[in-house]
A tleap script that builds the chain and sets N, CA, C and O, in Angstrom:
source leaprc.protein.ff14SB
mol = sequence {
  NMET LYS VAL TRP THR ILE SER PHE GLN ASP
  LYS ASP GLY VAL GLN GLN THR HIE ASN LEU
  GLU LEU GLU HIE ARG PRO SER GLU GLU GLU
  ALA ALA GLN HIE LEU ARG PRO ILE LEU PHE
  PRO VAL VAL ASN GLU LEU ASP LEU ASN ASP
  LEU ASP GLY ARG SER ASN ALA PRO THR ALA
  GLU ILE LEU LYS GLU GLN ASN ALA VAL ARG
  ILE ILE SER ILE VAL GLU ALA SER GLU GLN
  ARG CLEU
}
set mol.1.N position { -51.509 62.905 -55.138 }
set mol.1.CA position { -51.117 64.197 -55.622 }
set mol.1.C position { -52.077 64.602 -56.755 }
set mol.1.O position { -52.394 63.786 -57.621 }
set mol.2.N position { -52.513 65.798 -56.747 }
set mol.2.CA position { -53.455 66.291 -57.786 }
set mol.2.C position { -52.616 66.971 -58.884 }
set mol.2.O position { -51.497 67.442 -58.681 }
set mol.3.N position { -53.263 66.981 -60.071 }
set mol.3.CA position { -52.703 67.684 -61.212 }
set mol.3.C position { -53.545 68.921 -61.458 }
set mol.3.O position { -54.767 68.852 -61.586 }
set mol.4.N position { -52.832 70.103 -61.524 }
set mol.4.CA position { -53.502 71.373 -61.743 }
set mol.4.C position { -53.020 71.914 -63.085 }
set mol.4.O position { -51.831 71.866 -63.400 }
set mol.5.N position { -53.990 72.444 -63.889 }
set mol.5.CA position { -53.687 73.016 -65.180 }
set mol.5.C position { -53.646 74.514 -64.961 }
set mol.5.O position { -54.617 75.133 -64.524 }
set mol.6.N position { -52.513 75.066 -65.272 }
set mol.6.CA position { -52.286 76.555 -65.270 }
set mol.6.C position { -52.513 76.975 -66.657 }
set mol.6.O position { -51.819 76.498 -67.555 }
set mol.7.N position { -53.466 77.861 -66.907 }
set mol.7.CA position { -53.649 78.550 -68.186 }
set mol.7.C position { -53.072 79.940 -68.137 }
set mol.7.O position { -53.362 80.705 -67.217 }
set mol.8.N position { -52.280 80.267 -69.088 }
set mol.8.CA position { -51.633 81.567 -69.102 }
set mol.8.C position { -51.497 82.136 -70.521 }
set mol.8.O position { -51.494 81.406 -71.512 }
set mol.9.N position { -51.388 83.434 -70.574 }
set mol.9.CA position { -51.171 84.107 -71.826 }
set mol.9.C position { -49.670 84.382 -71.921 }
set mol.9.O position { -49.100 85.031 -71.044 }
set mol.10.N position { -49.047 83.904 -72.955 }
set mol.10.CA position { -47.567 84.050 -73.085 }
set mol.10.C position { -47.280 85.389 -73.549 }
set mol.10.O position { -48.174 86.209 -73.758 }
set mol.11.N position { -45.893 85.655 -73.734 }
set mol.11.CA position { -45.462 86.990 -74.175 }
set mol.11.C position { -45.914 87.370 -75.534 }
set mol.11.O position { -45.894 88.553 -75.876 }
set mol.12.N position { -46.348 86.366 -76.379 }
set mol.12.CA position { -46.846 86.666 -77.759 }
set mol.12.C position { -48.369 86.755 -77.774 }
set mol.12.O position { -48.971 86.865 -78.842 }
set mol.13.N position { -49.002 86.708 -76.591 }
set mol.13.CA position { -50.441 86.785 -76.512 }
set mol.13.C position { -51.201 85.533 -76.773 }
set mol.13.O position { -52.428 85.571 -76.869 }
set mol.14.N position { -50.493 84.362 -76.899 }
set mol.14.CA position { -51.027 83.084 -77.124 }
set mol.14.C position { -51.378 82.318 -75.857 }
set mol.14.O position { -50.545 82.185 -74.960 }
set mol.15.N position { -52.601 81.814 -75.777 }
set mol.15.CA position { -52.958 81.075 -74.522 }
set mol.15.C position { -52.296 79.752 -74.500 }
set mol.15.O position { -52.398 78.982 -75.456 }
set mol.16.N position { -51.594 79.455 -73.391 }
set mol.16.CA position { -50.879 78.171 -73.139 }
set mol.16.C position { -51.336 77.551 -71.931 }
set mol.16.O position { -51.954 78.212 -71.096 }
set mol.17.N position { -51.075 76.306 -71.765 }
set mol.17.CA position { -51.362 75.619 -70.526 }
set mol.17.C position { -50.164 74.808 -70.024 }
set mol.17.O position { -49.363 74.373 -70.853 }
set mol.18.N position { -49.998 74.585 -68.753 }
set mol.18.CA position { -48.926 73.854 -68.188 }
set mol.18.C position { -49.496 73.093 -66.920 }
set mol.18.O position { -50.230 73.653 -66.106 }
set mol.19.N position { -49.121 71.849 -66.825 }
set mol.19.CA position { -49.636 71.107 -65.722 }
set mol.19.C position { -48.699 71.054 -64.570 }
set mol.19.O position { -47.496 70.920 -64.791 }
set mol.20.N position { -49.157 71.148 -63.352 }
set mol.20.CA position { -48.369 71.129 -62.143 }
set mol.20.C position { -48.959 70.116 -61.167 }
set mol.20.O position { -50.156 70.142 -60.880 }
set mol.21.N position { -48.086 69.197 -60.643 }
set mol.21.CA position { -48.510 68.274 -59.612 }
set mol.21.C position { -48.332 68.830 -58.255 }
set mol.21.O position { -47.209 69.145 -57.862 }
set mol.22.N position { -49.379 68.964 -57.526 }
set mol.22.CA position { -49.331 69.574 -56.145 }
set mol.22.C position { -50.522 69.047 -55.397 }
set mol.22.O position { -51.551 68.719 -55.989 }
set mol.23.N position { -50.381 68.966 -54.091 }
set mol.23.CA position { -51.502 68.422 -53.265 }
set mol.23.C position { -52.583 69.459 -53.154 }
set mol.23.O position { -53.755 69.083 -53.163 }
set mol.24.N position { -52.292 70.707 -53.052 }
set mol.24.CA position { -53.250 71.730 -52.877 }
set mol.24.C position { -53.344 72.646 -54.157 }
set mol.24.O position { -52.424 72.658 -54.975 }
set mol.25.N position { -54.415 73.370 -54.301 }
set mol.25.CA position { -54.503 74.287 -55.434 }
set mol.25.C position { -53.438 75.348 -55.300 }
set mol.25.O position { -53.377 75.980 -54.245 }
set mol.26.N position { -52.593 75.594 -56.285 }
set mol.26.CA position { -51.568 76.575 -56.140 }
set mol.26.C position { -52.147 77.995 -56.227 }
set mol.26.O position { -53.115 78.235 -56.948 }
set mol.27.N position { -51.565 78.894 -55.511 }
set mol.27.CA position { -51.909 80.295 -55.624 }
set mol.27.C position { -51.344 80.839 -56.944 }
set mol.27.O position { -50.539 80.184 -57.606 }
set mol.28.N position { -51.780 82.038 -57.307 }
set mol.28.CA position { -51.201 82.627 -58.499 }
set mol.28.C position { -49.711 82.801 -58.381 }
set mol.28.O position { -48.976 82.579 -59.343 }
set mol.29.N position { -49.251 83.203 -57.192 }
set mol.29.CA position { -47.809 83.353 -56.966 }
set mol.29.C position { -47.055 81.984 -57.093 }
set mol.29.O position { -45.998 81.915 -57.719 }
set mol.30.N position { -47.608 80.929 -56.501 }
set mol.30.CA position { -46.983 79.597 -56.663 }
set mol.30.C position { -46.966 79.192 -58.112 }
set mol.30.O position { -45.963 78.650 -58.575 }
set mol.31.N position { -48.050 79.432 -58.866 }
set mol.31.CA position { -48.042 79.106 -60.302 }
set mol.31.C position { -46.976 79.915 -61.059 }
set mol.31.O position { -46.286 79.389 -61.931 }
set mol.32.N position { -46.858 81.175 -60.716 }
set mol.32.CA position { -45.919 82.012 -61.385 }
set mol.32.C position { -44.394 81.543 -61.038 }
set mol.32.O position { -43.509 81.536 -61.894 }
set mol.33.N position { -44.202 81.173 -59.752 }
set mol.33.CA position { -42.882 80.709 -59.391 }
set mol.33.C position { -42.542 79.375 -60.141 }
set mol.33.O position { -41.373 79.096 -60.407 }
set mol.34.N position { -43.537 78.597 -60.461 }
set mol.34.CA position { -43.330 77.326 -61.207 }
set mol.34.C position { -43.073 77.639 -62.735 }
set mol.34.O position { -42.229 77.008 -63.372 }
set mol.35.N position { -43.820 78.616 -63.280 }
set mol.35.CA position { -43.704 78.929 -64.660 }
set mol.35.C position { -42.410 79.670 -65.065 }
set mol.35.O position { -41.834 79.417 -66.123 }
set mol.36.N position { -41.985 80.577 -64.198 }
set mol.36.CA position { -40.891 81.421 -64.492 }
set mol.36.C position { -39.667 80.687 -64.911 }
set mol.36.O position { -39.130 81.063 -65.954 }
set mol.37.N position { -39.143 79.686 -64.245 }
set mol.37.CA position { -37.925 79.045 -64.667 }
set mol.37.C position { -38.076 78.228 -65.999 }
set mol.37.O position { -37.111 77.981 -66.723 }
set mol.38.N position { -39.332 77.836 -66.261 }
set mol.38.CA position { -39.610 77.124 -67.565 }
set mol.38.C position { -39.685 78.145 -68.712 }
set mol.38.O position { -39.141 77.887 -69.785 }
set mol.39.N position { -40.346 79.296 -68.512 }
set mol.39.CA position { -40.465 80.292 -69.583 }
set mol.39.C position { -39.218 81.158 -69.740 }
set mol.39.O position { -38.842 81.511 -70.858 }
set mol.40.N position { -38.599 81.487 -68.662 }
set mol.40.CA position { -37.521 82.444 -68.599 }
set mol.40.C position { -36.355 81.960 -67.660 }
set mol.40.O position { -36.139 82.503 -66.577 }
set mol.41.N position { -35.609 80.896 -68.146 }
set mol.41.CA position { -34.632 80.388 -67.201 }
set mol.41.C position { -33.570 81.354 -66.697 }
set mol.41.O position { -33.115 81.256 -65.557 }
set mol.42.N position { -33.172 82.306 -67.578 }
set mol.42.CA position { -32.155 83.327 -67.132 }
set mol.42.C position { -32.780 84.302 -66.126 }
set mol.42.O position { -32.150 84.612 -65.115 }
set mol.43.N position { -33.985 84.785 -66.369 }
set mol.43.CA position { -34.681 85.701 -65.500 }
set mol.43.C position { -34.882 85.086 -64.123 }
set mol.43.O position { -34.900 85.794 -63.116 }
set mol.44.N position { -35.031 83.788 -64.082 }
set mol.44.CA position { -35.253 83.105 -62.826 }
set mol.44.C position { -34.077 83.351 -61.793 }
set mol.44.O position { -34.275 83.276 -60.580 }
set mol.45.N position { -32.930 83.628 -62.302 }
set mol.45.CA position { -31.772 83.877 -61.477 }
set mol.45.C position { -31.737 85.259 -60.842 }
set mol.45.O position { -30.947 85.505 -59.931 }
set mol.46.N position { -32.605 86.181 -61.328 }
set mol.46.CA position { -32.620 87.564 -60.851 }
set mol.46.C position { -33.196 87.635 -59.448 }
set mol.46.O position { -34.010 86.803 -59.048 }
set mol.47.N position { -32.769 88.618 -58.731 }
set mol.47.CA position { -33.181 88.829 -57.385 }
set mol.47.C position { -34.420 89.732 -57.380 }
set mol.47.O position { -34.432 90.778 -58.029 }
set mol.48.N position { -35.480 89.316 -56.630 }
set mol.48.CA position { -36.685 90.090 -56.559 }
set mol.48.C position { -36.774 90.982 -55.334 }
set mol.48.O position { -37.867 91.422 -54.977 }
set mol.49.N position { -35.634 91.265 -54.671 }
set mol.49.CA position { -35.589 92.001 -53.428 }
set mol.49.C position { -36.333 93.371 -53.543 }
set mol.49.O position { -36.879 93.846 -52.548 }
set mol.50.N position { -36.357 93.993 -54.722 }
set mol.50.CA position { -36.982 95.248 -54.821 }
set mol.50.C position { -38.460 95.217 -54.592 }
set mol.50.O position { -39.059 96.236 -54.250 }
set mol.51.N position { -39.092 94.009 -54.782 }
set mol.51.CA position { -40.575 93.893 -54.565 }
set mol.51.C position { -40.823 93.157 -53.247 }
set mol.51.O position { -41.970 93.097 -52.806 }
set mol.52.N position { -39.807 92.601 -52.606 }
set mol.52.CA position { -39.978 91.800 -51.391 }
set mol.52.C position { -40.676 92.621 -50.310 }
set mol.52.O position { -40.153 93.667 -49.926 }
set mol.53.N position { -41.830 92.196 -49.803 }
set mol.53.CA position { -42.517 92.945 -48.743 }
set mol.53.C position { -43.466 94.033 -49.288 }
set mol.53.O position { -44.319 94.546 -48.564 }
set mol.54.N position { -43.298 94.369 -50.571 }
set mol.54.CA position { -44.180 95.390 -51.149 }
set mol.54.C position { -45.313 94.819 -51.991 }
set mol.54.O position { -46.270 95.513 -52.334 }
set mol.55.N position { -45.176 93.518 -52.317 }
set mol.55.CA position { -46.178 92.872 -53.119 }
set mol.55.C position { -46.443 91.518 -52.548 }
set mol.55.O position { -45.549 90.834 -52.048 }
set mol.56.N position { -47.740 91.132 -52.636 }
set mol.56.CA position { -48.146 89.817 -52.176 }
set mol.56.C position { -47.728 88.726 -53.149 }
set mol.56.O position { -47.588 87.555 -52.796 }
set mol.57.N position { -47.536 89.155 -54.377 }
set mol.57.CA position { -47.189 88.187 -55.463 }
set mol.57.C position { -46.106 88.753 -56.391 }
set mol.57.O position { -46.380 89.034 -57.558 }
set mol.58.N position { -44.918 88.915 -55.896 }
set mol.58.CA position { -43.860 89.578 -56.652 }
set mol.58.C position { -43.533 88.799 -57.997 }
set mol.58.O position { -43.342 89.414 -59.046 }
set mol.59.N position { -43.481 87.488 -57.918 }
set mol.59.CA position { -43.153 86.774 -59.171 }
set mol.59.C position { -44.247 86.939 -60.242 }
set mol.59.O position { -43.957 87.212 -61.406 }
set mol.60.N position { -45.527 86.765 -59.814 }
set mol.60.CA position { -46.615 87.017 -60.775 }
set mol.60.C position { -46.638 88.407 -61.313 }
set mol.60.O position { -46.979 88.616 -62.477 }
set mol.61.N position { -46.274 89.397 -60.475 }
set mol.61.CA position { -46.261 90.768 -60.924 }
set mol.61.C position { -45.109 91.041 -61.913 }
set mol.61.O position { -45.268 91.791 -62.877 }
set mol.62.N position { -43.975 90.430 -61.657 }
set mol.62.CA position { -42.809 90.567 -62.573 }
set mol.62.C position { -43.158 89.933 -63.933 }
set mol.62.O position { -42.927 90.520 -64.990 }
set mol.63.N position { -43.718 88.725 -63.868 }
set mol.63.CA position { -44.064 88.058 -65.161 }
set mol.63.C position { -45.044 88.896 -65.967 }
set mol.63.O position { -44.919 89.011 -67.186 }
set mol.64.N position { -46.014 89.477 -65.282 }
set mol.64.CA position { -47.018 90.272 -66.035 }
set mol.64.C position { -46.441 91.590 -66.508 }
set mol.64.O position { -46.659 91.938 -67.668 }
set mol.65.N position { -45.713 92.357 -65.688 }
set mol.65.CA position { -45.273 93.688 -66.004 }
set mol.65.C position { -44.097 93.684 -66.945 }
set mol.65.O position { -44.050 94.444 -67.912 }
set mol.66.N position { -43.115 92.789 -66.644 }
set mol.66.CA position { -41.873 92.792 -67.440 }
set mol.66.C position { -41.834 91.814 -68.586 }
set mol.66.O position { -41.140 92.042 -69.577 }
set mol.67.N position { -42.571 90.725 -68.464 }
set mol.67.CA position { -42.530 89.686 -69.483 }
set mol.67.C position { -43.812 89.455 -70.225 }
set mol.67.O position { -43.878 88.591 -71.099 }
set mol.68.N position { -44.826 90.204 -69.897 }
set mol.68.CA position { -46.119 90.174 -70.579 }
set mol.68.C position { -46.775 88.753 -70.516 }
set mol.68.O position { -47.456 88.339 -71.454 }
set mol.69.N position { -46.554 88.036 -69.409 }
set mol.69.CA position { -47.141 86.725 -69.172 }
set mol.69.C position { -48.190 86.893 -68.084 }
set mol.69.O position { -47.883 87.331 -66.975 }
set mol.70.N position { -49.440 86.541 -68.408 }
set mol.70.CA position { -50.535 86.646 -67.486 }
set mol.70.C position { -51.210 85.333 -67.144 }
set mol.70.O position { -51.651 84.634 -68.056 }
set mol.71.N position { -51.312 84.971 -65.902 }
set mol.71.CA position { -51.968 83.772 -65.547 }
set mol.71.C position { -53.476 84.014 -65.614 }
set mol.71.O position { -54.021 84.938 -65.010 }
set mol.72.N position { -54.125 83.120 -66.393 }
set mol.72.CA position { -55.542 83.297 -66.604 }
set mol.72.C position { -56.375 82.452 -65.589 }
set mol.72.O position { -57.354 82.925 -65.011 }
set mol.73.N position { -55.943 81.212 -65.410 }
set mol.73.CA position { -56.741 80.339 -64.467 }
set mol.73.C position { -55.872 79.193 -63.968 }
set mol.73.O position { -54.856 78.827 -64.558 }
set mol.74.N position { -56.354 78.627 -62.796 }
set mol.74.CA position { -55.690 77.503 -62.261 }
set mol.74.C position { -56.827 76.557 -61.910 }
set mol.74.O position { -57.606 76.852 -61.003 }
set mol.75.N position { -56.944 75.439 -62.594 }
set mol.75.CA position { -58.030 74.500 -62.335 }
set mol.75.C position { -57.493 73.080 -62.195 }
set mol.75.O position { -56.448 72.726 -62.740 }
set mol.76.N position { -58.223 72.306 -61.468 }
set mol.76.CA position { -57.803 70.900 -61.327 }
set mol.76.C position { -57.998 70.195 -62.666 }
set mol.76.O position { -59.046 70.339 -63.296 }
set mol.77.N position { -56.964 69.413 -63.116 }
set mol.77.CA position { -57.082 68.761 -64.396 }
set mol.77.C position { -57.984 67.538 -64.211 }
set mol.77.O position { -57.907 66.878 -63.175 }
set mol.78.N position { -58.781 67.243 -65.126 }
set mol.78.CA position { -59.540 66.018 -65.045 }
set mol.78.C position { -58.723 64.857 -65.458 }
set mol.78.O position { -58.016 64.903 -66.465 }
set mol.79.N position { -58.814 63.756 -64.650 }
set mol.79.CA position { -58.051 62.602 -64.955 }
set mol.79.C position { -58.695 61.801 -66.073 }
set mol.79.O position { -59.852 61.393 -65.969 }
set mol.80.N position { -57.958 61.582 -67.119 }
set mol.80.CA position { -58.484 60.815 -68.242 }
set mol.80.C position { -57.718 59.531 -68.350 }
set mol.80.O position { -56.488 59.530 -68.401 }
set mol.81.N position { -58.445 58.431 -68.386 }
set mol.81.CA position { -57.844 57.124 -68.509 }
set mol.81.C position { -58.329 56.522 -69.811 }
set mol.81.O position { -59.522 56.502 -70.112 }
set mol.82.N position { -57.384 56.043 -70.557 }
set mol.82.CA position { -57.772 55.433 -71.824 }
set mol.82.C position { -57.518 53.871 -71.774 }
set mol.82.O position { -57.783 53.171 -72.751 }
savepdb mol mol.pdb
quit
């Protein structure tokens, strides 16, 4: 399993990172779906049906437009062994 580092700008404009273990490089939507319950656990319970079928990345769009969270990059984390 590979480790991917998701860099994002949080609601306060501060750049943050979060690691995600996944076999393949996650899309922006997959990264957003992973981040949303961590950053906004209550919002995660909301229904996205209003964007279903109208957006390729409804979770990423909601995070950006309503929560001011923008995914900057998704890169494979380098494995560091000490």
